[in-house]
C-alpha angles and dihedrals in degrees: 000000000000122000123202126201129212118203135189120268113268097034107138126227092247090058093045090050090059093058118090131175121203131187120191145111109319090205091059099054091117090055091050093050094047092047091051091194096154093314100108127162129298140218091211133026123186120198106178121185091338110103097078091044096059124099089221113020095171092060090054093048092044089058092057095089088058094054106032118079121229106277091020122133130233117200113200118187116182139147091210093231100156115194124177090226089073104021127029109240092242087064098050116118094221131308093131141070124269107258093223105039100022088225114143115257108213121210090217091058093044092051092050092051094048095045093048089048087056093052101263125132121205109242100170143018133180142151113252119199123204141171123218116197110218095181139325094298106027130069135170120220110203132174112210125191113237118200132177121213128191121205114230 
């Protein structure tokens, strides 16, 4: 499938040549980075409404330091709607109670801990509503959490 890009007037060719779009298996980011076959590293990565639909979200997040340049930014947008049909419960980043203490484990807190352990600092956070049309008479209203993380 071909993707076309529209840019603002006045964007020069040199700037456009620095922009790349890549589609692939998010769980294989580490393999792509290790293979280095045209993949490279990035100043910005956007992962929108993806995290809670991956079979192994930690493997994807753990690969980010390999593909994000120092000073680069990762934008993660997720509603944290974990479902076992997409992600085995053992791989969820929260959304359940601790089996020992019965304290809630929040995905937001787990994500922060993981991203900071990988050398990222949270630089932005906001709630991002969206509507998904399922069919002519049914819509889903979802509020995702959007966070921005800068690699140190």
